N, CA, C and O of each residue as an XYZ file, in Angstrom:
824
protein
N      -8.331      6.632     -3.884
C      -7.781      7.939     -3.539
C      -7.981      8.219     -2.067
O      -7.100      8.763     -1.402
N      -9.183      7.833     -1.542
C      -9.451      8.059     -0.127
C      -8.480      7.267      0.733
O      -7.973      7.767      1.737
N      -8.220      5.999      0.322
C      -7.296      5.165      1.094
C      -5.898      5.755      1.083
O      -5.209      5.739      2.104
N      -5.464      6.286     -0.084
C      -4.153      6.910     -0.177
C      -4.058      8.118      0.728
O      -3.031      8.323      1.376
N      -5.120      8.934      0.787
C      -5.125     10.106      1.639
C      -5.029      9.709      3.102
O      -4.301     10.335      3.873
N      -5.771      8.658      3.490
C      -5.720      8.191      4.876
C      -4.318      7.711      5.229
O      -3.793      8.038      6.293
N      -3.706      6.923      4.318
C      -2.355      6.441      4.569
C      -1.364      7.589      4.673
O      -0.453      7.561      5.500
N      -1.548      8.613      3.818
C      -0.673      9.778      3.876
C      -0.783     10.475      5.221
O       0.230     10.820      5.829
N      -2.010     10.685      5.688
C      -2.225     11.358      6.966
C      -1.640     10.544      8.108
O      -0.991     11.090      9.000
N      -1.874      9.217      8.079
C      -1.338      8.352      9.127
C       0.189      8.416      9.155
O       0.802      8.539     10.215
N       0.796      8.329      7.945
C       2.252      8.361      7.881
C       2.801      9.668      8.438
O       3.789      9.664      9.172
N       2.162     10.796      8.091
C       2.632     12.092      8.580
C       2.442     12.222     10.081
O       3.299     12.775     10.770
N       1.308     11.710     10.601
C       1.082     11.750     12.044
C       2.115     10.919     12.788
O       2.625     11.337     13.828
N       2.423      9.737     12.252
C       3.406      8.873     12.901
C       4.787      9.508     12.883
O       5.530      9.426     13.862
N       5.128     10.143     11.761
C       6.425     10.811     11.694
C       6.487     11.970     12.674
O       7.519     12.184     13.310
N       5.387     12.731     12.810
C       5.350     13.836     13.761
C       5.464     13.324     15.183
O       6.178     13.900     16.003
N       4.746     12.222     15.478
C       4.825     11.637     16.810
C       6.247     11.171     17.117
O       6.747     11.339     18.229
N       6.896     10.571     16.086
C       8.262     10.107     16.295
C       9.200     11.271     16.567
O      10.093     11.165     17.408
N       9.004     12.381     15.864
C       9.835     13.560     16.101
C       9.669     14.066     17.529
O      10.636     14.506     18.151
N       8.446     14.005     18.048
C       8.181     14.488     19.392
C       8.687     13.540     20.469
O       9.081     13.981     21.549
N       8.681     12.219     20.180
C       8.974     11.239     21.214
C      10.384     10.667     21.151
O      10.888     10.189     22.168
N      11.040     10.700     19.985
C      12.331     10.033     19.858
C      13.392     10.762     20.674
O      13.419     11.991     20.740
N      14.263      9.970     21.295
C      15.385     10.504     22.057
C      16.659     10.169     21.294
O      16.981      8.995     21.113
N      17.372     11.170     20.855
C      18.577     10.962     20.060
C      19.785     11.072     20.975
O      19.930     12.056     21.701
N      20.652     10.070     20.946
C      21.813     10.016     21.828
C      22.729     11.198     21.563
O      22.716     11.756     20.466
N      23.546     11.599     22.581
C      24.434     12.750     22.403
C      25.341     12.624     21.177
O      25.610     13.620     20.505
N      25.818     11.403     20.878
C      26.683     11.244     19.714
C      25.955     11.635     18.448
O      26.534     12.268     17.565
N      24.682     11.261     18.351
C      23.901     11.578     17.163
C      23.585     13.066     17.092
O      23.417     13.611     16.001
N      23.504     13.728     18.241
C      23.227     15.158     18.240
C      24.365     15.931     17.585
O      24.174     17.045     17.100
N      25.565     15.319     17.578
C      26.699     15.990     16.955
C      26.709     15.804     15.447
O      27.454     16.474     14.732
N      25.872     14.883     14.970
C      25.784     14.673     13.540
C      24.933     15.771     12.920
O      24.323     16.571     13.629
N      24.898     15.803     11.608
C      24.025     16.767     10.948
C      22.585     16.416     11.243
O      22.275     15.278     11.596
N      21.699     17.394     11.099
C      20.286     17.164     11.383
C      19.718     16.061     10.512
O      18.947     15.231     10.993
N      20.089     16.037      9.226
C      19.541     15.018      8.324
C      20.001     13.627      8.718
O      19.221     12.677      8.660
N      21.281     13.492      9.126
C      21.775     12.186      9.551
C      21.096     11.733     10.827
O      20.812     10.546     10.990
N      20.829     12.670     11.744
C      20.152     12.319     12.985
C      18.752     11.792     12.696
O      18.339     10.784     13.271
N      18.022     12.459     11.816
C      16.666     12.021     11.476
C      16.691     10.704     10.716
O      15.749      9.917     10.805
N      17.771     10.458      9.962
C      17.885      9.211      9.224
C      18.186      8.047     10.165
O      17.726      6.929      9.932
N      18.951      8.298     11.221
C      19.323      7.231     12.149
C      18.231      6.949     13.177
O      18.117      5.825     13.665
N      17.428      7.960     13.510
C      16.348      7.760     14.483
C      15.176      7.052     13.809
O      14.783      7.419     12.701
N      14.623      6.047     14.466
C      13.531      5.272     13.894
C      12.293      5.336     14.773
O      12.395      5.570     15.978
N      11.129      5.129     14.178
C       9.868      5.044     14.912
C       9.207      3.709     14.599
O       9.436      3.122     13.542
N       8.387      3.239     15.525
C       7.621      2.008     15.336
C       6.298      2.151     16.060
O       6.262      2.524     17.233
N       5.205      1.854     15.360
C       3.864      1.945     15.935
C       3.198      0.573     15.815
O       2.986      0.079     14.707
N       2.870     -0.040     16.956
C       2.270     -1.374     16.966
C       0.751     -1.281     17.010
O       0.194     -0.312     17.526
N       0.080     -2.307     16.458
C      -1.376     -2.370     16.553
C      -1.827     -3.307     17.671
O      -3.018     -3.588     17.810
N      -0.867     -3.791     18.472
C      -1.134     -4.675     19.627
C      -1.672     -6.038     19.202
O      -2.157     -6.791     20.047
N      -1.599     -6.374     17.907
C      -2.057     -7.672     17.430
C      -0.980     -8.386     16.618
O      -1.264     -9.336     15.889
N       0.250     -7.918     16.752
C       1.351     -8.519     16.027
C       1.767     -7.756     14.787
O       2.792     -8.075     14.185
N       1.002     -6.763     14.395
C       1.348     -5.953     13.233
C       1.944     -4.621     13.659
O       1.797     -4.209     14.810
N       2.613     -3.954     12.740
C       3.180     -2.646     13.080
C       3.518     -1.867     11.818
O       3.539     -2.407     10.712
N       3.780     -0.584     12.019
C       4.329      0.288     10.985
C       5.627      0.849     11.531
O       5.741      1.083     12.734
N       6.603      1.069     10.668
C       7.883      1.576     11.147
C       8.624      2.280     10.021
O       8.299      2.125      8.844
N       9.622      3.051     10.410
C      10.440      3.756      9.431
C      11.436      4.644     10.139
O      11.560      4.591     11.362
N      12.147      5.462      9.383
C      13.026      6.459      9.973
C      12.252      7.763     10.139
O      11.270      8.004      9.438
N      12.698      8.593     11.064
C      12.034      9.873     11.285
C      12.130     10.748     10.029
O      11.241     11.555      9.757
N      13.217     10.580      9.272
C      13.381     11.363      8.045
C      12.428     10.920      6.948
O      12.217     11.649      5.979
N      11.848      9.729      7.091
C      10.900      9.255      6.089
C      11.466      8.256      5.108
O      10.717      7.643      4.348
N      12.791      8.079      5.109
C      13.400      7.113      4.199
C      13.189      5.699      4.730
O      13.238      5.466      5.938
N      12.952      4.748      3.809
C      12.870      3.338      4.188
C      14.246      2.724      3.959
O      14.623      2.437      2.823
N      14.993      2.523      5.046
C      16.374      2.064      4.942
C      16.549      0.613      5.377
O      17.634      0.053      5.220
N      15.504     -0.005      5.919
C      15.606     -1.393      6.357
C      14.468     -2.200      5.744
O      13.443     -1.645      5.349
N      14.659     -3.518      5.667
C      13.660     -4.358      5.019
C      12.332     -4.359      5.764
O      11.281     -4.547      5.151
N      12.366     -4.151      7.093
C      11.113     -4.189      7.854
C      10.404     -2.837      7.885
O       9.323     -2.737      8.466
N      10.967     -1.807      7.286
C      10.290     -0.514      7.243
C       9.084     -0.598      6.312
O       9.219     -0.952      5.141
N       7.915     -0.274      6.834
C       6.681     -0.358      6.054
C       5.588      0.413      6.784
O       5.664      0.628      7.994
N       4.573      0.824      6.032
C       3.431      1.501      6.649
C       2.386      0.513      7.152
O       1.589      0.842      8.031
N       2.387     -0.698      6.598
C       1.441     -1.714      7.056
C       2.090     -3.082      6.939
O       2.227     -3.626      5.843
N       2.485     -3.629      8.074
C       3.065     -4.962      8.153
C       2.194     -5.764      9.105
O       2.095     -5.423     10.284
N       1.564     -6.822      8.616
C       0.549     -7.518      9.403
C       0.853     -9.012      9.487
O       1.428     -9.567      8.551
N       0.480     -9.685     10.596
C       0.705    -11.128     10.714
C      -0.436    -11.924     10.085
O      -1.609    -11.636     10.322
N      -0.086    -12.919      9.289
C      -1.119    -13.785      8.723
C      -1.675    -14.750      9.765
O      -2.833    -15.163      9.693
N      -0.827    -15.103     10.740
C      -1.249    -15.961     11.850
C      -0.772    -15.288     13.137
O       0.277    -15.646     13.672
N      -1.542    -14.312     13.637
C      -1.088    -13.487     14.765
C      -0.568    -14.333     15.923
O      -1.186    -15.331     16.293
N       0.583    -13.931     16.502
C       1.374    -12.733     16.148
C       2.536    -13.048     15.215
O       3.495    -12.278     15.158
N       2.478    -14.161     14.481
C       3.603    -14.607     13.654
C       3.289    -14.500     12.163
O       2.201    -14.089     11.758
N       4.284    -14.885     11.367
C       4.138    -14.950      9.915
C       3.745    -13.590      9.341
O       2.728    -13.464      8.660
N       4.566    -12.571      9.626
C       4.256    -11.211      9.184
C       4.586    -11.014      7.706
O       5.562    -11.563      7.195
N       3.765    -10.232      7.040
C       3.994     -9.873      5.637
C       3.753     -8.374      5.467
O       2.943     -7.778      6.177
N       4.466     -7.781      4.521
C       4.293     -6.358      4.218
C       3.152     -6.195      3.224
O       3.198     -6.749      2.126
N       2.134     -5.440      3.606
C       1.017     -5.141      2.710
C       1.179     -3.784      2.044
O       0.833     -3.621      0.873
N       1.701     -2.809      2.780
C       1.950     -1.470      2.223
C       3.353     -1.050      2.639
O       3.589     -0.722      3.802
N       4.281     -1.061      1.692
C       5.656     -0.700      2.037
C       5.822      0.802      2.164
O       6.617      1.275      2.976
N       5.074      1.559      1.361
C       5.178      3.011      1.429
C       4.294      3.636      0.368
O       3.625      2.929     -0.387
N       4.289      4.945      0.309
C       3.496      5.669     -0.678
C       4.324      6.815     -1.234
O       5.285      7.270     -0.613
N       3.938      7.262     -2.395
C       4.532      8.447     -2.998
C       3.462      9.534     -2.975
O       2.539      9.521     -3.790
N       3.587     10.456     -2.058
C       2.559     11.483     -1.866
C       3.143     12.867     -2.135
O       4.320     13.119     -1.875
N       2.309     13.755     -2.657
C       2.738     15.114     -2.920
C       1.535     16.045     -2.856
O       0.385     15.618     -2.958
N       1.835     17.328     -2.684
C       0.807     18.370     -2.742
C       1.096     19.212     -3.974
O       2.234     19.629     -4.189
N       0.078     19.464     -4.782
C       0.248     20.282     -5.973
C      -0.522     21.578     -5.798
O      -1.731     21.573     -5.569
N       0.197     22.689     -5.910
C      -0.396     24.021     -5.802
C      -0.066     24.772     -7.079
O       1.090     25.117     -7.322
N      -1.092     25.027     -7.905
C      -0.836     25.632     -9.196
C       0.008     24.696    -10.045
O      -0.372     23.549    -10.277
N       1.136     25.177    -10.503
C       2.028     24.326    -11.292
C       3.166     23.736    -10.496
O       4.030     23.066    -11.062
N       3.189     23.971     -9.183
C       4.301     23.492     -8.358
C       3.886     22.237     -7.582
O       2.763     22.141     -7.088
N       4.814     21.279     -7.487
C       4.587     20.042     -6.748
C       5.552     19.981     -5.576
O       6.746     20.240     -5.728
N       5.022     19.633     -4.397
C       5.828     19.560     -3.191
C       5.730     18.147     -2.623
O       4.664     17.750     -2.151
N       6.834     17.371     -2.659
C       6.779     15.983     -2.205
C       6.624     15.892     -0.689
O       7.254     16.639      0.059
N       5.770     14.959     -0.249
C       5.625     14.645      1.170
C       6.377     13.370      1.523
O       6.762     13.166      2.674
N       6.584     12.520      0.531
C       7.311     11.285      0.745
C       8.745     11.453      0.252
O       9.079     12.451     -0.386
N       9.582     10.471      0.552
C      11.005     10.597      0.261
C      11.560      9.320     -0.346
O      11.059      8.226     -0.090
N      12.588      9.472     -1.143
C      13.369      8.352     -1.636
C      14.826      8.645     -1.317
O      15.205      9.784     -1.046
N      15.612      7.617     -1.354
C      17.011      7.793     -0.959
C      17.932      7.238     -2.035
O      18.063      6.023     -2.181
N      18.572      8.129     -2.789
C      19.569      7.722     -3.767
C      20.940      8.219     -3.298
O      21.051      9.302     -2.725
N      21.971      7.424     -3.544
C      23.329      7.872     -3.272
C      23.711      8.937     -4.301
O      23.208      8.918     -5.425
N      24.595      9.864     -3.928
C      24.987     10.918     -4.886
C      25.587     10.354     -6.169
O      25.482     10.976     -7.226
N      26.217      9.180     -6.086
C      26.855      8.589     -7.259
C      25.998      7.507     -7.900
O      26.518      6.630     -8.589
N      24.679      7.563     -7.675
C      23.783      6.549     -8.237
C      23.878      6.525     -9.763
O      24.067      7.555    -10.410
N      23.742      5.324    -10.312
C      23.694      5.147    -11.760
C      22.451      4.324    -12.082
O      22.243      3.251    -11.516
N      21.631      4.834    -12.994
C      20.452      4.098    -13.446
C      20.634      3.729    -14.903
O      21.010      4.562    -15.727
N      20.362      2.466    -15.212
C      20.394      1.984    -16.587
C      18.985      1.589    -17.002
O      18.338      0.778    -16.339
N      18.517      2.161    -18.093
C      17.224      1.791    -18.668
C      17.507      1.091    -19.996
O      18.052      1.691    -20.922
N      17.137     -0.160    -20.076
C      17.446     -0.942    -21.261
C      16.432     -0.633    -22.368
O      15.332     -0.164    -22.077
N      16.785     -0.889    -23.631
C      15.954     -0.446    -24.762
C      14.484     -0.839    -24.636
O      14.156     -1.971    -24.279
N      13.615      0.113    -24.935
C      12.166     -0.103    -24.922
C      11.528      0.831    -25.940
O      12.233      1.517    -26.681
N      10.217      0.861    -25.982
C       9.497      1.646    -27.004
C       9.838      3.142    -26.907
O       9.949      3.816    -27.932
N      10.002      3.657    -25.694
C      10.276      5.080    -25.523
C      11.759      5.405    -25.666
O      12.120      6.490    -26.122
N      12.614      4.467    -25.277
C      14.061      4.711    -25.315
C      14.696      3.581    -26.122
O      15.263      2.656    -25.540
N      14.611      3.641    -27.465
C      15.057      2.533    -28.307
C      16.526      2.160    -28.117
O      16.898      0.995    -28.255
N      17.355      3.148    -27.800
C      18.786      2.879    -27.629
C      19.164      2.657    -26.170
O      20.336      2.455    -25.852
N      18.173      2.694    -25.285
C      18.484      2.591    -23.864
C      19.040      3.901    -23.333
O      19.237      4.853    -24.088
N      19.291      3.944    -22.025
C      19.821      5.179    -21.426
C      20.586      4.845    -20.151
O      20.331      3.839    -19.489
N      21.519      5.711    -19.835
C      22.302      5.612    -18.600
C      22.249      6.981    -17.942
O      22.638      7.975    -18.555
N      21.770      7.050    -16.692
C      21.526      8.345    -16.046
C      22.211      8.420    -14.680
O      22.319      7.425    -13.964
N      22.670      9.627    -14.339
C      23.115      9.899    -12.981
C      21.952     10.519    -12.212
O      20.819     10.502    -12.693
N      22.214     11.065    -11.025
C      21.136     11.609    -10.202
C      20.414     12.757    -10.895
O      19.186     12.831    -10.854
N      21.163     13.650    -11.531
C      20.530     14.755    -12.262
C      19.701     14.233    -13.427
O      18.628     14.763    -13.713
N      20.193     13.196    -14.099
C      19.448     12.607    -15.195
C      18.148     11.970    -14.735
O      17.140     12.041    -15.437
N      18.161     11.346    -13.555
C      16.942     10.773    -12.992
C      15.910     11.859    -12.715
O      14.724     11.693    -12.999
N      16.374     12.968    -12.159
C      15.457     14.079    -11.876
C      14.866     14.644    -13.163
O      13.674     14.945    -13.226
N      15.704     14.787    -14.187
C      15.222     15.326    -15.462
C      14.207     14.382    -16.098
O      13.209     14.832    -16.660
N      14.457     13.069    -16.014
C      13.519     12.096    -16.577
C      12.185     12.140    -15.843
O      11.127     12.011    -16.459
N      12.238     12.324    -14.512
C      11.006     12.418    -13.734
C      10.195     13.647    -14.137
O       8.967     13.589    -14.207
N      10.882     14.759    -14.403
C      10.189     15.974    -14.837
C       9.537     15.778    -16.204
O       8.418     16.239    -16.431
N      10.230     15.101    -17.108
C       9.641     14.852    -18.432
C       8.404     13.965    -18.305
O       7.425     14.152    -19.027
N       8.450     12.998    -17.384
C       7.303     12.121    -17.169
C       6.088     12.874    -16.663
O       4.955     12.537    -17.009
N       6.315     13.891    -15.846
C       5.194     14.670    -15.300
C       4.460     15.436    -16.387
O       3.278     15.743    -16.234
N       5.143     15.749    -17.481
C       4.493     16.465    -18.580
C       3.589     15.547    -19.390
O       2.690     16.020    -20.086
N       3.816     14.251    -19.308
C       3.052     13.281    -20.100
C       1.937     12.645    -19.285
O       0.908     12.259    -19.839
N       2.131     12.532    -17.977
C       1.203     11.792    -17.130
C       0.459     12.698    -16.165
O       1.015     13.666    -15.647
N      -0.809     12.370    -15.931
C      -1.572     13.053    -14.882
C      -1.595     12.226    -13.606
O      -2.008     12.720    -12.557
N      -1.159     10.977    -13.681
C      -1.097     10.110    -12.510
C      -0.527      8.764    -12.897
O      -0.466      8.428    -14.080
N      -0.110      7.994    -11.914
C       0.429      6.673    -12.178
C       0.299      5.794    -10.950
O       0.237      6.278     -9.820
N       0.258      4.473    -11.196
C       0.166      3.500    -10.109
C       1.200      2.402    -10.347
O       1.516      2.059    -11.486
N       1.719      1.862     -9.248
C       2.668      0.762     -9.317
C       2.106     -0.410     -8.509
O       1.820     -0.271     -7.320
N       1.953     -1.560     -9.160
C       1.488     -2.768     -8.476
C       2.667     -3.740     -8.409
O       3.080     -4.294     -9.428
N       3.199     -3.942     -7.214
C       4.339     -4.848     -7.040
C       3.816     -6.280     -6.991
O       3.135     -6.673     -6.044
N       4.143     -7.047     -8.017
C       3.663     -8.424     -8.108
C       4.560     -9.395     -7.363
O       4.091    -10.414     -6.857
N       5.845     -9.088     -7.293
C       6.780     -9.962     -6.591
C       7.990     -9.138     -6.188
O       8.355     -8.177     -6.865
N       8.612     -9.524     -5.075
C       9.808     -8.837     -4.588
C      10.764     -9.876     -4.017
O      10.356    -10.794     -3.307
N      12.034     -9.714     -4.338
C      13.054    -10.648     -3.879
C      14.247     -9.849     -3.354
O      14.570     -8.783     -3.878
N      14.889    -10.371     -2.324
C      16.082     -9.733     -1.770
C      17.228    -10.730     -1.803
O      17.108    -11.847     -1.298
N      18.337    -10.319     -2.400
C      19.542    -11.144     -2.475
C      20.707    -10.279     -2.023
O      21.191     -9.433     -2.775
N      21.158    -10.492     -0.789
C      22.221     -9.645     -0.264
C      21.756     -8.204     -0.183
O      20.762     -7.901      0.476
N      22.481     -7.312     -0.858
C      22.144     -5.887     -0.870
C      21.366     -5.491     -2.120
O      21.272     -4.309     -2.451
N      20.808     -6.484     -2.815
C      20.048     -6.220     -4.038
C      18.591     -6.597     -3.846
O      18.289     -7.667     -3.318
N      17.680     -5.721     -4.273
C      16.246     -5.985     -4.255
C      15.756     -6.047     -5.694
O      16.076     -5.173     -6.500
N      14.980     -7.080     -6.017
C      14.457     -7.283     -7.362
C      12.933     -7.180     -7.298
O      12.298     -7.847     -6.481
N      12.351     -6.351     -8.155
C      10.915     -6.117     -8.150
C      10.311     -6.450     -9.506
O      10.860     -6.095    -10.550
N       9.181     -7.133     -9.476
C       8.357     -7.322    -10.668
C       7.140     -6.431    -10.502
O       6.378     -6.594     -9.549
N       6.949     -5.493    -11.414
C       5.976     -4.422    -11.221
C       5.062     -4.278    -12.448
O       5.519     -4.307    -13.591
N       3.778     -4.125    -12.179
C       2.841     -3.681    -13.213
C       2.654     -2.188    -13.026
O       2.228     -1.732    -11.965
N       2.978     -1.426    -14.069
C       2.856      0.030    -14.018
C       1.665      0.464    -14.857
O       1.474     -0.022    -15.972
N       0.865      1.380    -14.321
C      -0.286      1.936    -15.031
C      -0.182      3.459    -14.968
O      -0.184      4.037    -13.882
N      -0.093      4.098    -16.112
C      -0.017      5.556    -16.166
C      -1.264      6.151    -16.795
O      -1.779      5.621    -17.779
N      -1.755      7.254    -16.231
C      -2.890      7.984    -16.790
C      -2.325      9.116    -17.630
O      -1.626      9.988    -17.113
N      -2.624      9.107    -18.920
C      -2.011     10.057    -19.835
C      -2.618     11.450    -19.714
O      -3.837     11.605    -19.650
N      -1.758     12.454    -19.682
C      -2.204     13.847    -19.714
C      -2.298     14.351    -21.146
O      -2.993     15.330    -21.422
N      -1.597     13.679    -22.058
C      -1.623     14.034    -23.477
C      -1.765     12.750    -24.284
O      -1.564     11.655    -23.759
N      -2.110     12.884    -25.549
C      -2.234     11.715    -26.410
C      -0.849     11.146    -26.718
O       0.098     11.890    -26.974
N      -0.746      9.820    -26.689
C       0.498      9.128    -27.028
C       0.137      7.948    -27.924
O      -0.594      7.048    -27.510
N       0.651      7.955    -29.151
C       0.316      6.889    -30.086
C      -1.181      6.835    -30.334
O      -1.801      7.846    -30.667
N      -1.759      5.650    -30.171
C      -3.199      5.478    -30.381
C      -4.007      5.779    -29.128
O      -5.235      5.706    -29.158
N      -3.346      6.113    -28.033
C      -4.028      6.381    -26.771
C      -4.319      7.871    -26.627
O      -3.455      8.711    -26.878
N      -5.539      8.186    -26.221
C      -5.936      9.581    -26.021
C      -5.632     10.019    -24.596
O      -5.425      9.191    -23.709
N      -5.608     11.318    -24.391
C      -5.436     11.856    -23.034
C      -6.539     11.305    -22.141
O      -7.705     11.248    -22.532
N      -6.151     10.901    -20.931
C      -7.106     10.329    -19.991
C      -7.130      8.810    -20.000
O      -7.627      8.191    -19.059
N      -6.591      8.194    -21.070
C      -6.547      6.745    -21.122
C      -5.340      6.207    -20.355
O      -4.421      6.949    -20.007
N      -5.366      4.905    -20.102
C      -4.305      4.261    -19.351
C      -3.258      3.659    -20.277
O      -3.585      3.041    -21.290
N      -2.010      3.847    -19.918
C      -0.897      3.157    -20.557
C      -0.365      2.157    -19.540
O      -0.250      2.484    -18.359
N      -0.039      0.947    -19.978
C       0.398     -0.106    -19.065
C       1.751     -0.645    -19.505
O       2.072     -0.693    -20.693
N       2.540     -1.054    -18.499
C       3.850     -1.638    -18.786
C       4.204     -2.621    -17.680
O       3.671     -2.563    -16.572
N       5.108     -3.514    -18.011
C       5.578     -4.521    -17.066
C       7.064     -4.275    -16.829
O       7.866     -4.309    -17.762
N       7.420     -4.027    -15.572
C       8.785     -3.647    -15.218
C       9.470     -4.769    -14.438
O       8.853     -5.445    -13.616
N      10.748     -4.945    -14.717
C      11.638     -5.688    -13.827
C      12.691     -4.688    -13.370
O      13.427     -4.139    -14.190
N      12.763     -4.450    -12.071
C      13.634     -3.409    -11.514
C      14.620     -4.048    -10.543
O      14.231     -4.765     -9.620
N      15.897     -3.777    -10.766
C      16.946     -4.287     -9.894
C      17.558     -3.093     -9.150
O      18.068     -2.161     -9.773
N      17.504     -3.129     -7.831
C      18.014     -2.036     -7.006
C      19.163     -2.547     -6.137
O      19.000     -3.504     -5.381
N      20.311     -1.910     -6.250
C      21.456     -2.266     -5.420
C      21.658     -1.170     -4.371
O      21.639      0.017     -4.695
N      21.855     -1.580     -3.104
C      21.942     -0.642     -1.992
C      23.347     -0.631     -1.390
O      24.072     -1.625     -1.406
N      23.691      0.533     -0.862
C      24.896      0.693     -0.068
C      24.586      1.650      1.071
O      24.226      2.803      0.833
N      24.721      1.186      2.294
C      24.409      2.009      3.477
C      22.988      2.557      3.417
O      22.739      3.709      3.772
N      22.056      1.714      2.961
C      20.654      2.117      2.926
C      20.273      3.010      1.774
O      19.132      3.466      1.711
N      21.193      3.280      0.851
C      20.910      4.153     -0.289
C      21.026      3.371     -1.594
O      21.828      2.444     -1.705
N      20.218      3.756     -2.577
C      20.277      3.118     -3.882
C      21.502      3.634     -4.636
O      21.639      4.839     -4.849
N      22.388      2.730     -5.037
C      23.593      3.132     -5.763
C      23.528      2.717     -7.228
O      24.222      3.282     -8.073
N      22.685      1.721     -7.524
C      22.535      1.317     -8.913
C      21.120      0.816     -9.143
O      20.569      0.086     -8.319
N      20.543      1.207    -10.250
C      19.182      0.786    -10.605
C      19.166      0.375    -12.064
O      19.637      1.110    -12.932
N      18.618     -0.814    -12.333
C      18.500     -1.305    -13.697
C      17.030     -1.568    -13.992
O      16.352     -2.278    -13.250
N      16.544     -0.982    -15.097
C      15.139     -1.110    -15.482
C      15.017     -1.870    -16.800
O      15.659     -1.535    -17.795
N      14.178     -2.900    -16.779
C      13.796     -3.626    -17.998
C      12.293     -3.382    -18.141
O      11.490     -4.016    -17.457
N      11.916     -2.461    -19.035
C      10.536     -2.005    -19.146
C       9.902     -2.514    -20.453
O      10.422     -2.283    -21.545
N       8.781     -3.204    -20.312
C       8.080     -3.745    -21.470
C       6.681     -3.130    -21.526
O       5.829     -3.444    -20.695
N       6.445     -2.247    -22.515
C       5.172     -1.540    -22.634
C       4.184     -2.336    -23.464
O       4.542     -2.939    -24.475
N       2.931     -2.329    -23.019
C       1.884     -2.933    -23.827
C       1.640     -2.076    -25.061
O       1.914     -0.876    -25.018
N       1.134     -2.639    -26.169
C       0.946     -1.861    -27.406
C       0.136     -0.584    -27.177
O      -0.860     -0.583    -26.453
N       0.587      0.505    -27.814
C      -0.159      1.770    -27.728
C      -0.072      2.545    -29.031
O      -0.639      3.632    -29.142
């Protein structure tokens, strides 16, 4: 938790610094504010071959955008150790996101049959938001461990171990216990935005 808080603070400081230092060309000034922040990028080097980078708006739109990218053999052979975080502030019953994701307005998500959704599901952007809200009622926290990542053209494929901390009892698991699942996630991008997402979710017995 302490490491997550430090990363959150660093990310916010870097974004603030980028807002103060970035120079946006006159053409971009004519764009909407959100587009200008999306097109403007920041990069912070550690002077040893590693760096952190992203857009001023906070969206990760390029493969090299990451909070921690370090060289295994300085200054070469760079690998991403921390691509990003999902951070929020909770006040009472309200949650305020500090991090951002980027979905296209016409995004389509397909969730193939699993223990929770036996018939599978197909969701648009509103459906994704509704599913996220339902998840918040069941979980007090969750972690994603990316075991492998592949990029093929405009498609990113992720192998993920998901661990959720239950806020309520589910099956044989009591509130406070961990639920685990293994995800294969296929993300298709267009202009830096997710336009299609396919989830193959396999839950461990519960």
